[in-house]
N, C-alpha and C positions, 0 to 999 in steps of 0.2 A: 165536079159536077159538069155535065155537058149539056148542050142545047140551050134553050131559052130559060130565063129565070121566071118561074111561075109565082105570081104575086097575088095576095089577097089583101084588099083594102078594108079596114074597119074604122069608120068615122060616122058620127051621127048627123053631120051636115051635108045635105045633098049637093050644095054648091061647091063645097070643098072636095067632095068625091069627084064631081064633074071636072074640076080643075086638075086634080091629080091624074085622073083617067086620061085627060088630054095630053098631059106631060109625058106619061108613061108610053102612050101610043107612038111617040116619035122615036123611041128607042128600039132598035131591031132585036135586041137580046132580051127584052122584057115581054111578058105575057100576063095581062091582068085577067086572072081566071075567075074572080068573084069579088063581090062587095057585101058589106054588112053594116048595119046602122047601130047595133048594140053589141055588148060584150058576149052575151049569150049566143047571138047569131054568128058572131065571129068564130067562136069556139066550134059551133056546129058545122059551119061552112069549111073551116080548116080541116076538120076530121073527114069531111065528105070530099073535098077537092085536093087535099094533100099538097098545099103550095110549098114553095121553097122558102119564101119570105112573107111574113105578115106585117103590113104597115098598120100600126096600132095607135089610135088616139087614146088619151087617158080619160078625159071627161066625156062620157058617152050617154049623158042624160039618165033615163031610168034604167035600172038593172045594175049589173056588176060593173065595177070600175075597170078601166083598161089594164091596170096592174094585176088585178085578180084574173082577168081573162088571159093575160100573159102567163101567169102562174099555171093556169090550167093547160094552156097550149104547150108549155115547155116541159111539163112533168112526165110525159110519156116517151116511149121509145120512138125514134124516127120523127121527133118533134120538129116543126118548122123553126126557122130563125125569126125572132120578133124584133122589128125595128120600130121603136116608139117615135111617132111623129106628132108633136104636140106644141102648144103655145106656152106651156108652163116649164120653168126651169128652177123651181124651188127645191131645196134639199129633200123635203118630204116626198115630192113627186119623183125625183131622180132615184132616191134610195129605194122607194117602193118598187119602181120598175126594174132596176138593176137586180135587186134581191129576188124579184119574181122570175128572173131569167132572161131579161131582154138582152139581145146581142148589141143593140145600138140605141142611141137616144139623140134625136135630131129635132130642132125647132122648126116650126112651119114657115118661118121667115128665111130659112136657109136658101141659097141660090139653087137653081135646078141642078147644076153640075154637082153640088155637094150631095143632094138627095140621090142622084143617080149613082154616085160613087159609094154612098153609104149602103144602098141596096145591093150593089155588087160585092161590097165587103162583107155584108151580113150573109149573103148567099154563100160566100166562100168560107164562112165560119169565123171571120175576123170581126173585132169590135169596131163600132163606128159611133163616136161620140162627138157632139157639138163642142167646139172649143170651150164655151162657158161651162158646159157640163163636166168636161174633163178636168177643168181647173178646180171646180168645186170638189170633185172626188179626190183629186190630188191633195187639196187643202185639208180634207178630212183625214187622209192618211198621214199627213205630216203632223197634224196636231189633234189626235183623237180625243184627248182629254178635254179639249175646249169645244167639242162638237156634241150634238145631241144624237142619241141612238135612234134607230128607226122607230122603236116603241115610244121613246120620249117624244119624238116628232108627232107620232100618231096621237098621243095623249094631248099634246099642246094644240094640235089642230082641232080636236074636239072641244078643248077649253075655249078656243077662239070662236067656235060655233055656239057657245053659250051653255054647254052642257055642264051639269054639276058633277061632283066626284061620283055620286051614286049612279047617275046616268052613264057616265063614262065607264064605270066598272061593269055595268050591265052590257054595254055595247061591246066591250073588249073581253068579256067573260073573265075579269080579274076582280080581286077583292078591293074594297075601298082603301084598305091599308096599303096595298101595292100601288094604287093610283097616287096616294099621298106621298109615298116614297119616290115615285117618279117625279112628282112635282118638286119635291125637295132638291133632287138632283138637277132638275131643269133650272130652278131658281139660282142654284150655286153656279152652274155653268154660264148662265146669262147675266149673273151679278145683279139680280133683281130680288124683290121681296114680296111680290104679289102676282096674282093671275093676270091682271090687266097689264102690268109692266112686262111680264113675260111674253104675252102676246104681242105687245108693241115692239119689244126688242127683237123678237123672232121675225116679225113682219119686216122690220127695218133692215134686217140682215139677209132677207130673202130665204129664210128657213121655211116659212109657211106663206101661203097666199093671203092677201088681205081680203077680208069678207066684203 
Protein backbone atom coordinates (compact mmCIF):
# COMPACT_ATOMS: atom_id res chain seq x y z
CA UNK A 1 0.00 0.00 0.00
CA UNK A 2 1.34 3.45 -0.92
CA UNK A 3 0.44 6.97 0.20
CA UNK A 4 -1.36 7.94 3.37
CA UNK A 5 -3.33 5.49 5.48
CA UNK A 6 -7.03 6.33 5.23
CA UNK A 7 -8.73 5.88 8.60
CA UNK A 8 -12.38 5.74 9.66
CA UNK A 9 -13.12 6.23 13.37
CA UNK A 10 -16.18 4.53 14.92
CA UNK A 11 -16.86 5.54 18.54
CA UNK A 12 -20.03 6.76 20.25
CA UNK A 13 -18.27 9.26 22.54
CA UNK A 14 -17.63 12.68 20.94
CA UNK A 15 -14.87 13.49 23.43
CA UNK A 16 -13.05 10.26 22.62
CA UNK A 17 -13.37 10.91 18.89
CA UNK A 18 -12.02 14.42 19.39
CA UNK A 19 -8.99 13.16 21.30
CA UNK A 20 -8.19 10.45 18.75
CA UNK A 21 -8.72 12.91 15.90
CA UNK A 22 -6.14 15.26 17.45
CA UNK A 23 -3.62 12.42 17.90
CA UNK A 24 -3.99 11.19 14.33
CA UNK A 25 -3.56 14.72 12.94
CA UNK A 26 0.07 14.75 14.13
CA UNK A 27 1.01 11.79 11.93
CA UNK A 28 1.89 12.75 8.33
CA UNK A 29 1.04 9.29 6.96
CA UNK A 30 -2.47 9.22 8.50
CA UNK A 31 -5.64 10.70 6.99
CA UNK A 32 -8.85 10.61 9.02
CA UNK A 33 -11.45 10.36 6.26
CA UNK A 34 -14.56 10.02 8.41
CA UNK A 35 -16.20 9.38 11.78
CA UNK A 36 -19.27 7.47 12.94
CA UNK A 37 -21.07 7.17 16.27
CA UNK A 38 -22.87 3.83 15.71
CA UNK A 39 -22.09 0.47 14.19
CA UNK A 40 -24.62 1.00 11.42
CA UNK A 41 -23.12 4.39 10.55
CA UNK A 42 -19.65 2.87 10.62
CA UNK A 43 -20.59 0.17 8.12
CA UNK A 44 -22.29 2.69 5.82
CA UNK A 45 -19.40 5.17 6.00
CA UNK A 46 -16.82 2.46 5.37
CA UNK A 47 -18.64 1.39 2.22
CA UNK A 48 -18.86 5.00 1.07
CA UNK A 49 -15.33 6.16 1.97
CA UNK A 50 -13.38 2.90 1.46
CA UNK A 51 -10.82 3.45 4.25
CA UNK A 52 -7.72 1.33 4.75
CA UNK A 53 -8.27 0.94 8.49
CA UNK A 54 -11.37 1.25 10.67
CA UNK A 55 -10.80 2.08 14.36
CA UNK A 56 -13.75 0.30 15.98
CA UNK A 57 -15.08 0.66 19.51
CA UNK A 58 -17.12 -2.30 20.78
CA UNK A 59 -19.77 -0.71 22.99
CA UNK A 60 -21.59 1.70 20.70
CA UNK A 61 -24.79 2.42 22.62
CA UNK A 62 -27.94 1.77 20.61
CA UNK A 63 -27.71 -0.37 17.51
CA UNK A 64 -25.37 -3.20 16.60
CA UNK A 65 -22.34 -4.14 18.67
CA UNK A 66 -18.88 -3.29 17.41
CA UNK A 67 -18.09 -6.95 16.80
CA UNK A 68 -21.15 -7.30 14.55
CA UNK A 69 -20.16 -4.14 12.68
CA UNK A 70 -16.70 -5.67 12.30
CA UNK A 71 -18.20 -8.85 10.88
CA UNK A 72 -20.19 -6.89 8.31
CA UNK A 73 -17.15 -4.80 7.33
CA UNK A 74 -14.77 -7.72 6.88
CA UNK A 75 -17.12 -10.07 5.03
CA UNK A 76 -16.83 -8.58 1.55
CA UNK A 77 -14.12 -8.30 -1.07
CA UNK A 78 -11.69 -5.42 -0.64
CA UNK A 79 -12.71 -5.10 3.01
CA UNK A 80 -10.86 -2.62 5.23
CA UNK A 81 -8.72 -3.77 8.13
CA UNK A 82 -10.53 -3.36 11.44
CA UNK A 83 -8.55 -2.40 14.53
CA UNK A 84 -10.65 -2.67 17.68
CA UNK A 85 -9.96 0.16 20.13
CA UNK A 86 -11.85 -0.41 23.36
CA UNK A 87 -11.70 -0.35 27.14
CA UNK A 88 -12.71 -4.02 27.51
CA UNK A 89 -10.39 -7.03 27.47
CA UNK A 90 -12.61 -9.89 28.63
CA UNK A 91 -12.49 -13.21 26.78
CA UNK A 92 -16.03 -12.72 25.44
CA UNK A 93 -15.15 -9.34 23.91
CA UNK A 94 -11.82 -10.50 22.49
CA UNK A 95 -13.18 -13.71 20.97
CA UNK A 96 -16.20 -11.98 19.44
CA UNK A 97 -13.99 -9.36 17.78
CA UNK A 98 -11.30 -11.76 16.55
CA UNK A 99 -13.86 -14.24 15.23
CA UNK A 100 -15.63 -11.35 13.47
CA UNK A 101 -12.44 -10.66 11.53
CA UNK A 102 -10.67 -7.90 13.47
CA UNK A 103 -7.02 -7.54 12.46
CA UNK A 104 -6.04 -6.04 15.79
CA UNK A 105 -7.29 -5.41 19.31
CA UNK A 106 -5.96 -2.52 21.36
CA UNK A 107 -7.03 -0.98 24.66
CA UNK A 108 -7.79 2.72 24.90
CA UNK A 109 -5.20 3.24 27.63
CA UNK A 110 -2.40 2.20 25.24
CA UNK A 111 0.33 4.81 24.62
CA UNK A 112 0.02 6.87 21.45
CA UNK A 113 3.07 5.16 19.98
CA UNK A 114 1.39 1.77 20.38
CA UNK A 115 -1.78 3.02 18.69
CA UNK A 116 0.16 4.48 15.76
CA UNK A 117 2.17 1.28 15.36
CA UNK A 118 -1.01 -0.82 15.52
CA UNK A 119 -2.67 1.29 12.80
CA UNK A 120 0.36 0.90 10.53
CA UNK A 121 0.50 -2.84 11.22
CA UNK A 122 -3.22 -3.23 10.50
CA UNK A 123 -2.88 -1.27 7.25
CA UNK A 124 -0.07 -3.60 6.22
CA UNK A 125 -2.25 -6.64 6.95
CA UNK A 126 -0.40 -7.67 10.10
CA UNK A 127 -2.10 -8.44 13.41
CA UNK A 128 -1.79 -5.95 16.24
CA UNK A 129 -2.78 -7.21 19.66
CA UNK A 130 -2.41 -5.58 23.06
CA UNK A 131 -0.09 -7.70 25.27
CA UNK A 132 -2.94 -8.65 27.62
CA UNK A 133 -5.07 -9.72 24.67
CA UNK A 134 -2.29 -11.76 23.11
CA UNK A 135 -1.63 -13.55 26.39
CA UNK A 136 -5.31 -14.42 26.77
CA UNK A 137 -5.50 -15.87 23.27
CA UNK A 138 -2.27 -17.78 23.80
CA UNK A 139 -3.60 -19.16 27.07
CA UNK A 140 -6.74 -20.41 25.33
CA UNK A 141 -4.65 -22.14 22.68
CA UNK A 142 -2.50 -23.86 25.29
CA UNK A 143 -5.40 -25.15 27.38
CA UNK A 144 -8.50 -25.28 25.18
CA UNK A 145 -10.33 -27.80 27.36
CA UNK A 146 -10.23 -25.43 30.33
CA UNK A 147 -11.66 -22.45 28.45
CA UNK A 148 -15.15 -21.57 27.35
CA UNK A 149 -16.12 -21.48 23.69
CA UNK A 150 -17.44 -18.29 22.12
CA UNK A 151 -21.00 -19.68 22.30
CA UNK A 152 -20.58 -20.68 25.96
CA UNK A 153 -19.31 -17.19 26.76
CA UNK A 154 -22.31 -15.73 24.96
CA UNK A 155 -24.71 -17.91 26.96
CA UNK A 156 -22.97 -17.04 30.22
CA UNK A 157 -23.03 -13.31 29.42
CA UNK A 158 -26.82 -13.54 28.98
CA UNK A 159 -27.12 -15.51 32.22
CA UNK A 160 -25.23 -12.67 33.90
CA UNK A 161 -27.79 -10.22 32.50
CA UNK A 162 -30.50 -12.17 34.33
CA UNK A 163 -32.10 -13.94 31.36
CA UNK A 164 -33.80 -17.30 31.85
CA UNK A 165 -33.00 -20.35 29.72
CA UNK A 166 -36.14 -19.70 27.68
CA UNK A 167 -35.18 -16.06 27.10
CA UNK A 168 -31.64 -17.03 26.13
CA UNK A 169 -32.91 -19.66 23.71
CA UNK A 170 -35.09 -17.05 21.99
CA UNK A 171 -32.27 -14.50 21.88
CA UNK A 172 -29.81 -16.96 20.34
CA UNK A 173 -32.36 -18.91 18.25
CA UNK A 174 -31.40 -22.16 19.99
CA UNK A 175 -33.51 -24.75 21.80
CA UNK A 176 -33.77 -24.70 25.59
CA UNK A 177 -32.16 -28.15 25.61
CA UNK A 178 -29.13 -26.75 23.79
CA UNK A 179 -28.88 -23.91 26.32
CA UNK A 180 -29.00 -26.39 29.19
CA UNK A 181 -26.26 -28.45 27.53
CA UNK A 182 -24.09 -25.35 27.23
CA UNK A 183 -24.66 -24.60 30.91
CA UNK A 184 -23.64 -28.13 31.90
CA UNK A 185 -20.36 -27.68 30.01
CA UNK A 186 -19.86 -24.24 31.54
CA UNK A 187 -20.38 -25.59 35.07
CA UNK A 188 -17.90 -28.41 34.45
CA UNK A 189 -15.21 -26.13 33.03
CA UNK A 190 -15.57 -23.55 35.81
CA UNK A 191 -15.98 -26.23 38.51
CA UNK A 192 -19.24 -24.74 39.81
CA UNK A 193 -22.77 -26.03 40.29
CA UNK A 194 -25.05 -23.04 39.81
CA UNK A 195 -25.76 -20.08 37.55
CA UNK A 196 -24.76 -17.59 40.24
CA UNK A 197 -21.48 -19.36 40.93
CA UNK A 198 -20.73 -19.61 37.20
CA UNK A 199 -21.23 -15.87 36.72
CA UNK A 200 -19.11 -15.07 39.78
CA UNK A 201 -16.29 -17.38 38.65
CA UNK A 202 -16.32 -16.08 35.09
CA UNK A 203 -16.31 -12.45 36.23
CA UNK A 204 -13.44 -13.14 38.64
CA UNK A 205 -11.39 -14.71 35.85
CA UNK A 206 -12.13 -11.85 33.45
CA UNK A 207 -14.15 -14.03 31.05
CA UNK A 208 -17.16 -11.71 31.15
CA UNK A 209 -17.68 -8.16 32.33
CA UNK A 210 -19.21 -7.48 35.73
CA UNK A 211 -22.66 -5.96 35.46
